[in-house]
C-alpha positions as CSV (number, residue, x, y, z in Angstrom):
1,M,91.4,91.0,78.2
2,R,88.3,89.0,78.4
3,Y,85.4,89.4,80.8
4,S,86.7,90.1,84.3
5,V,85.8,87.6,86.9
6,S,87.1,87.1,90.4
7,T,87.7,83.8,92.1
8,N,89.1,85.7,95.1
9,T,85.6,86.8,95.9
10,D,83.9,88.3,98.9
11,F,80.4,87.3,98.0
12,D,78.8,90.2,100.0
13,N,80.4,92.6,97.5
14,A,79.9,90.5,94.4
15,I,77.2,90.1,91.8
16,L,76.2,86.9,90.0
17,D,76.0,87.3,86.2
18,P,73.5,84.7,85.1
19,Q,74.6,84.9,81.4
20,I,78.1,83.5,82.2
21,G,77.3,81.9,85.5
22,C,80.2,83.7,87.3
23,W,80.5,86.0,90.2
24,Y,82.3,89.3,89.6
25,M,83.2,92.1,92.0
26,K,81.5,95.5,92.0
27,Q,84.1,97.6,90.4
28,N,83.9,100.5,92.9
29,V,84.6,98.2,95.9
30,V,88.1,98.5,97.5
31,A,90.0,95.3,96.6
32,F,93.1,95.8,98.8
33,K,93.3,98.1,101.8
34,G,96.5,100.1,102.2
35,L,99.5,100.9,100.1
36,C,100.3,98.3,97.4
37,Q,102.1,97.8,94.1
38,V,101.2,95.3,91.4
39,R,104.2,93.4,90.0
40,A,104.7,90.7,87.4
41,D,107.8,89.0,86.2
42,R,108.9,88.8,82.6
43,D,107.5,85.7,80.9
44,T,109.3,84.7,77.7
45,Y,107.3,81.4,77.5
46,F,104.0,83.0,77.0
47,G,105.1,86.5,76.1
48,G,108.1,85.8,73.9
49,E,111.4,87.7,73.8
50,E,109.7,91.1,73.9
51,S,108.2,90.3,77.3
52,R,109.2,92.7,80.1
53,P,108.5,92.8,83.8
54,Y,105.6,94.9,85.0
55,K,105.5,97.2,88.0
56,S,102.5,99.6,88.7
57,R,102.7,102.8,90.5
58,V,102.1,102.7,94.2
59,L,98.4,102.5,94.9
60,L,96.4,103.4,98.1
61,D,93.2,101.3,98.6
62,P,92.8,100.2,94.9
63,T,89.4,99.3,93.7
64,W,88.6,96.2,91.7
65,R,88.2,98.6,88.7
66,Q,91.7,99.9,89.1
67,L,93.0,96.3,89.3
68,F,91.1,95.4,86.1
69,L,92.8,98.2,84.3
70,L,96.2,97.2,85.7
71,A,95.6,93.7,84.5
72,K,95.4,95.0,81.0
73,K,98.6,97.0,81.4
74,Q,100.4,94.0,82.9
75,Q,99.3,91.9,79.9
76,Q,100.6,94.5,77.5
77,A,104.0,94.7,79.3
78,T,104.5,90.9,79.7
79,K,103.0,90.2,76.2
80,D,101.3,87.2,77.7
81,M,98.0,87.2,75.7
82,H,97.3,83.6,76.7
83,H,96.3,84.5,80.2
84,D,93.5,87.0,79.6
85,F,91.0,86.4,82.4
86,F,91.4,88.5,85.5
87,E,90.7,86.1,88.4
88,G,91.7,88.2,91.4
89,F,95.0,88.9,93.1
90,Y,97.2,87.4,95.8
91,D,99.2,89.0,98.5
92,T,102.9,88.0,98.3
93,G,103.4,88.8,102.0
94,K,106.3,91.0,101.1
95,D,106.7,94.7,101.6
96,D,109.0,97.0,99.6
97,H,110.0,100.2,101.5
98,S,112.0,101.5,98.5
99,A,108.8,101.8,96.4
100,H,107.5,104.7,98.4
101,S,109.2,108.2,98.5
102,R,108.9,108.2,102.3
103,N,110.0,104.6,102.7
104,L,106.6,103.5,103.9
105,P,105.9,99.8,103.6
106,V,104.3,99.0,100.2
107,R,102.7,95.5,100.0
108,I,103.6,93.7,96.7
109,I,100.6,92.0,95.1
110,N,100.4,89.8,92.0
111,L,97.4,89.6,89.8
112,A,96.0,86.2,89.1
113,L,95.4,85.9,85.4
114,G,94.1,82.7,83.9
115,S,93.3,81.3,80.5
């Protein structure tokens, strides 16, 4: 995973790195409020036949640092080493009640990884 940058940036919580000319999020800032789970489909085009889907544990108010770490785990699961920049995340708009032991709504988010 290369340098973590975010294009999904709240500039009040971001820092400009003059060496690379990019904004990045302060790692201890909450990225998503509420219950969520990171998911990614299997990708045989970039990950080959050994690619498998990724599903994180259920998270409550994950920070940018937690999402950075999950991006690495997702990359290892899907075997997609081509997309190795963490660019942010996007909300799928879908909840999964079966992901939580008490059937609470868990928002499904996808990480935006670029090349």
